[in-house]
N, C-alpha and C positions, 0 to 999 in steps of 0.2 A: 609693706603689707604681705607680699608673697613670702618673704623670709619668715615673718611671724607665723603665717599659716602653716608653713612647712615644719617649723619648730614645734608648733602646737600638735600637729599630727604625729610627730615622732614621740613627743612626750606622752601622748595618749596611747602609744604602742601601735599606732596605725602606720600604713605606708604613706610616703609622700604623695601629695595630690597630683595625679597624672595631668599633664597638659597645662599645669599652672602657669608656666612661663613660655609657652609656645605662642608664636605669632599666628595671625590668621593664615598666612601662607604655609607655615609649618604644620598647622592642623590640616590644611588641604593636602599636604604631602602625605600625611598619615591616611587620609581617606582614599587617596589615589593608589597608594600601595595596597590597601585592602581590596580595592576594586580590581587592581591589576594582577592579583595573585594567581587566579586560575589561568588567564591568558599566558602568564609567565611560565607556569608549570607546563602548559601545552607546548610552548616554544622549547622549553628544556627537553621535553620528550623527543622532539624532532632533532635537536642537537645531539642528544645521546645516541639516538638510533643511527646516526651517521658516524661510522667508525672513523676515528682520527688518531690512531696510534701514531707516535712520532715519526715512524718510518713509512707510514701510509701518506705520502706527500699529496696525492690527489684528494684523499679524505680530509686532510687538514685544510686544504684550499676550499673544499666543499663547505666546511663549517664556516669559514670566513665569508663565503658567498651568501650563506644563510643570514649572517649577522649584518652584512652591509646595509640592506634596506632598513633594518631596525635602527641603526645609528643615523643613517641619512634622514630618516623621518624626524629625528630630533635636531636636525640642523648641523650635523657633523659632516666634515669633508673626510671621506674615507680613501685611504691608499693601501694597496697591497704591495708589500716589499718582498720580492722573491729572494730566496736564500740559496740559490744554486751554488754559490761560492762556498757555502758551509755544508753542502749536501743535505739540506733540509728544505721544507716546503716554502716557508716565508713567514712574515709577520703582518698582522692586521693593525693599521695605524689610523686613528681617527682624531680629528682636531675640531674643537668648538671654540670660536673666537668670541669673547665677551667684551666687557668694558676694559678699556686700556688702563693699565696701572694697577689692576686688582690681582689678587692671588692667582698664581698659575698652578693648576693642579694636574698631577699625573696619576692616572688610574691604570693599574697593572693586573693582568690576568694571562691565561694561556688557552690555546685552542686544542692542543694535543692531549692525549692520554697515554697511559702505560700499556693499554690493551691494543695490540696489533690485530689485523684482520684474521689471523689464525687462532685468536683467542676464542674459547667457547662462550665468553661473557660479552654479549653484544647488544642486549635488548633492555630498554627501559620498562620497568614494572612498578606500578604504583599500588600502594596500600594505604589509603587515607592520606594523611599528611606526611607519609614517608615514601621513599622510592629507592629502588636499586637500579644499577645500570653502570656501564663503563663511563666514568667521568661525570656521573650524576652529581657528584660533589666537586671532584677535583679534575677539571676546574670549570666544567660547563655550568654547574650550579652557581659558581662564583660569578661567571660572566652574566648569567641570567639575573642574578641579584643586582649586579651593576646596572644592567639595563632597566630593571624595575625602579631603582633609585633615580636614574636619570629621567625616566618617563614621569615619575612623580614630581620631580623638579620642574619639568616642562609644564605639567598641568597646574602647578602652583605659581608659575611665572618667575621662578628663581633660576632657571637654566639660562635664560636669555642673556644675562650679564656675566655668566660664568666662563672663565678661561680654562678649558680642560683639554688635555691630551690623553688619549687612550692608546696603550700599547698592549696588544694581545700576542704574545710570542707563539710560534708554531712548533717550538722544540724545547719546552721547559723540562719535560720528562727525560729527554735524551738530547742534550744540547749539541748543536752543530760545532764543527771544528774548522777553523780556529775560533775560539770564543771572541777574539777581538773583532771578527767579522760578524759572528752570530748575535752579538749583543751591542753592536755599534749604535743602532737606532735607539735602543732603550737607554743607553748611556747618554746619548745626545739629548734625549727628552728629559732625562734627569737633571742635566745641567741647565735646562731652561726653566725647570719647575721650582716652586717654593715648597710644595708639599707632595708627597707620594703616598697613595693609598692602594694597598695590595688586597685584591679580592679573592685570595685563597681562603681556605676554610677557617671557620670560627673555632678557636680552642675552648674547651670546657674542662672544668675539674669539678667532680662531684655534682654535676648538673649545673654548675655556675659558669656563665660566660666570662671569659678572660680576655684581657687586652694584651696584644702582642706588640712589643716595641723593639724586639731584637730577633735576629736569626743568626745561627752559627754558620761558619764557612764549611765547605766540603772540599778537601784536598786529598790527593792520593800520592802514594809513593811506591817505588819498586826498589827492593834491596837485593843486590847480587853479591854473593860471597864466592871466592875461589880458593882452591887449595891444590896440593900436589896429589895426583893419583898414584896409587901403588897398592901392594898387598896389605890387607888389614893387619897382618901380624906385625907390621912395622909402625902402626899408628902411634903417635906421641913421641916418636924418636926424632932426633935432630935432623935426620935425613928426610923423613916423610912429613913431619908436622902433624897438625891436628885435623886437617881436612875441612872442607867447606861447610859441612852441616854443623859442626861444632862452632865454627866462627859465626854462622848465621844465628845459632841459638844464643851465643854470647851477646850479640847485638840486640836481639829481641828481648832478652832478659834485662839488659841495661835500659832499654826503652821502658819496660814495665816498672823498673825501680826508680829511674831518674826523671822521667817526663811528667808524672802526675802534677797537676796544678788546677786551681778552680776554673771551671767552664771549658776544660779541655777533655776530649775523648780521643783515643787512638786505638785502631784495631788492626790485627793481622788477619786478613780474610782469605789468603791463598798462599800455599807454601809447597815447595817441592825441591828435591835434591837427589844427586846420585852421580852416576857416570856421565849422564847428560840430563839437562833440564831445559826444555824449550817452551817458551810462552807463546800462545797462539796470537794471531793478529788482533783479536778483540781484547786481549789481556784478561781473559776469564778462565783460561785453562793452562795447566802446565803438564806437558808430557815428559815423564821421567823414565830413565832406564838405570839399572845398576844391579849390584850383587852385594850380599852381606859381607863378602870377603874382599871388597874393593873400597879403598879410601875414596870418598867422593870428591871430585875436583870442582863441583859447582853446586850451588844451592840458591834458590830464588824465593823471595817472599814479597807479596803485594798487600798493601793495606791502605787505610785512610787516616786522616786526623782532622778534627773539627775544632774551630776556635771561635771566640766571641769578638775578637778585634783583629785588625790587620797587624798591629804591633805584636799581638800574641802569636799570630801566624809566623811572622818573621823570627821571633824568639824561639819558638818550638822547632822550626825548620833548622835554624843554626845549631840548636842543641842536638838534634838528631844527626846532623852532618858531623858534628864533633865526636859523638859516640861511635859512629861508623868508622871514622878515620883514625881513631886512637886505640892503642892497646890491642892490636891484632894478635890473635893466637899464633903460635909458631907455624911458619910455612903457609900462611893464609893472607888474603887481602879482601877488601870489600868496597863497594861503591853504592851510593844511593841516588836515585833520580826522583824528582818531584814533579807532579802535575797539579799546579794550583788552579782548581776549578772555580767553584762558586765562592766569592768573597764573603766576608762576614758583614752583619748589620749590628753594630754595637748599640747598647741601650743608652743613647745620648740624652742630654737634657732636652734637646729639641723634640725627640721622640716622646719623652715623658710629658712634655707640655702638650703635645697633640693628644695623648691619652687623657690628660686632664680636660681638654676641650671635648673629647668624646664623652667623658663621664658627665660633663655639664649637660650634654644632650640627653644622656640616660636619665639624669635627674628630672629634666623637663618632660620626658616621656613617662616618668613614673617607673623606670626600670632600675634594677640594682646597679651599683657601681661595679665596674669591671677592673679587678686587680691586675697588675702586670704579671704576665706568665713567666715562669722560670725559663730562660733561654735554652736550657738543656732539653726542654720538652718540645722544641720546634726545630725542624730541619731547615736545610738551605733552600733558598728561593730567589727568584728573579729580582726582587726589590733590593737585594744586597748589591747589585751592580750599580745602583744609584745612591746607595746609602752614604757614600763619601761626600755627596754633593747636596743632599736634600733630606729634610726631616721626613719621617714616614711612620705609618702604622701598617700592621700586618693583620690578616684574618677578618676581612669584612665580608667574606663569603658565608655560606650556610654551614651549620654544624653537621657533622657526619661521623660515621664509624666505618672501619674496614677499608679505608682508602688504599689503593694500589693492590687490591685483591678482589676476587669475585664476590666477596662479602660487602663491597662498597655500598653504603646505605646513607642516603641524605635525609635530613630532617627538613622537609619542604617548608613547614611552618616557620622555621627559623629565618627563612629568607625575608619574611615580612618585617621582623624587628631589625634585621640587619640592613635592609633597604631603607627603613625609616631613619636609623642611626646615620647611615652614610649620606642620605639625601639632605638631612637637616645640617649635618656637619659641613657638607660641601656648600650648602646655601649660605651658611654663616661665613665660611671662609671667603666665599666669592665676593662679599661686600667689603673685604678688608684690603688694605694697600699691599701691593706686591713687595716682596723683600728685595727684588732686584730692579 
């Protein structure tokens, strides 16, 4: 009967009947989300007004302390995991034990923002159903949406049986080092889980909500070319060779010619060469000296490359290494060093199946289907650290614009439909058998 009614509505040019397939508990979820909207915005304001730039370790911990009672009121056991060994504040970990043998869900978000205490952008400002502020969307808005969904599940009676781990990292915007330490807890949680749901921001195209089933990696490289120093009048001679800058240019040109392939981007972000070229300890500045009449003995370039799978990462890395090592210009040599940072989250069949499940929720809510977003339009994120072990979805937080800038602006009203989607999806998953 439901299918017949839906088909009839579509044939008549109308929208599908909202709530047609929702259970009484799921309808209660929707009601609780609507009722909880204003209290959630009030909580978001408090979270935003507490600075938690990645390097403000005390501020990150303060945000975690604000969240602890919120999760404990829902029956979660909360743990604060200090990250002194990675030179960061730590991670907020919360566990809710439900019925044995049912789906184990991992919810991912982060406490930190890109705005440190010296930023002039510090305050939450509301304008109706929109608000600006540091982290209002990324990711305090996402954490608030997560809480709103869980509170709705509790009110509807669907949280009690749900097995949920929550990991809110304290250093997503500027990850600690080494990553093996900084992400150990998240990776361990991913190995225990059947499903991972990432509450970073909702992607939209032309005003349409999109489903995110993939994220590309974020890797960096440092290229160093060397040559023989001497008077410029002798350049290109057998004795002097071509110099380091020409060798660096040869390699970068080959990168541009030989590396392009689908879903790969690579960038040269910093370059310098001359008589000397010294990279600072943070890797963001190169101090150079030299003269126009000296053949440069050193040149350095730094950049990144982003891939859609770990196989692609390995292939591109090997190709770059080969270009660097072969066909040196006369009198020169070169080396390249890689820093493999955030891994990729490939668009696997399991991720696609989860988006199909989410779109079933959309249909039952009377919301449009969410097409899969082009992975080129989504940056790296924490869910990628568990993507090798568990199926996942990205972007269950609110819609926003201007993230990572003083123009950050969150669509507060989008938290309502995102919380409804997430809560109903989690409620349905929680009744199913665990895959492990």
